[in-house]
DRENZA-930295 format. One record per residue (C-alpha): residue in three letters; x, y, z. Coordinates in pm, whole numbers, plus 50000, padded with zeros to 5 digits. Example, Ala and Ser with C-alpha at 12.3 -4.5 7.8 and 13.67 -1.06 7.14 Angstrom:
BEGIN
ALA512304955050780
SER513674989450714
! end
This chain:
BEGIN
MET178055873234613
VAL176025845634785
GLY172925867734776
PHE173385873034404
LEU173655835334341
LEU170515828934545
LEU168685856034352
LEU169875841034021
LYS168745806334130
TYR165325819934229
ILE164915838133896
THR165815807233691
LYS163415785933892
THR160655811533843
LEU161375813233469
ARG161105775333437
ILE157735775833611
MET156525804633394
LYS157735786733082
LYS155715755533173
ILE152645776733242
ILE152965795232911
TYR153415762832715
SER150405747832890
LEU148255778132810
VAL149345777732445
LEU148445740932422
VAL145025746832579
PHE144265776032347
THR145415756232043
LEU143185726932134
ALA140265750232204
ILE140625767131866
SER140895733931684
ALA137785720931863
ASN135835751431748
THR137075746331393
VAL135945710131392
SER132495718631524
ALA132175746731270
ALA133065722530990
ASP130355698531107
LYS127685725631096
LYS128635735630743
ASP125945728330486
ARG126885699030268
LYS126515700229895
GLU123605681229751
MET124635650829553
THR123765649329188
ALA121395622829059
GLU124315603528911
GLN126155603629245
GLN123025592029427
VAL122585563329181
GLN126225553229222
LEU125945554629601
GLN122765533629589
ARG124525507729368
ILE127395505629615
THR124985502229908
ASN123045474629733
ARG126225455429650
VAL127445458030010
GLU124105444530132
GLU124385415529884
ILE127855407230012
LYS126675408630374
ALA123785385130295
MET126055359730121
ASP126935326330275
LYS130705329930290
SER131385296230451
ASN131545278030118
LEU133805303729948
THR137465296829883
LYS140225317830034
VAL140825335529702
GLU137135344129661
LYS136985358130015
LYS140045379329943
GLU138435392429622
LEU135285401829814
LYS137365419730076
ASN139225439329808
GLU135925447629637
LEU134535461129964
LYS137645482630015
GLU137295497329667
MET133605504429719
LYS134405521530049
LYS136905544229872
GLN134355552129601
ALA131645559829857
ARG133965583630040
ALA134885600729714
VAL131225605129622
GLY130245616929971
GLY133105641929989
GLY134585655030311
VAL137965653530479
TYR138935623230682
LEU141795621430929
SER143025587431027
VAL143925579231386
GLY147585577831287
ALA147445612731141
ILE145835626431456
ILE148515609931673
ILE151285624531456
ILE149755659231482
ILE149525656431860
LEU153135644231884
LEU154325673131668
LEU152505697531894
ILE154115682032200
LEU157585683332042
ILE157175719231929
LEU155925730532265
! end
């Protein structure tokens, strides 16, 4: 009876160790696959922008340069806020024109946490 309990204890301990090893290997393989996917996406040929998109992107770039060159010390708080909002909108437009998929830091952290919880 005592021998059986010792054998059972040894088997459960071994299974816990094996479980940790398997989860670790799955995590490593998952990260390796996702790293290959990201590098493959970077190498992908990007679509050429149309003439209209290039003009729009150039307009946005010129406006950003104008805002950077401005003397903002004499602007009111409301005017500064309007400039900030304008820059945010132009950034969104530039991303839309440029295309691509963007993951925020928060999204990446959530994905990692989900992987940890699942595994």
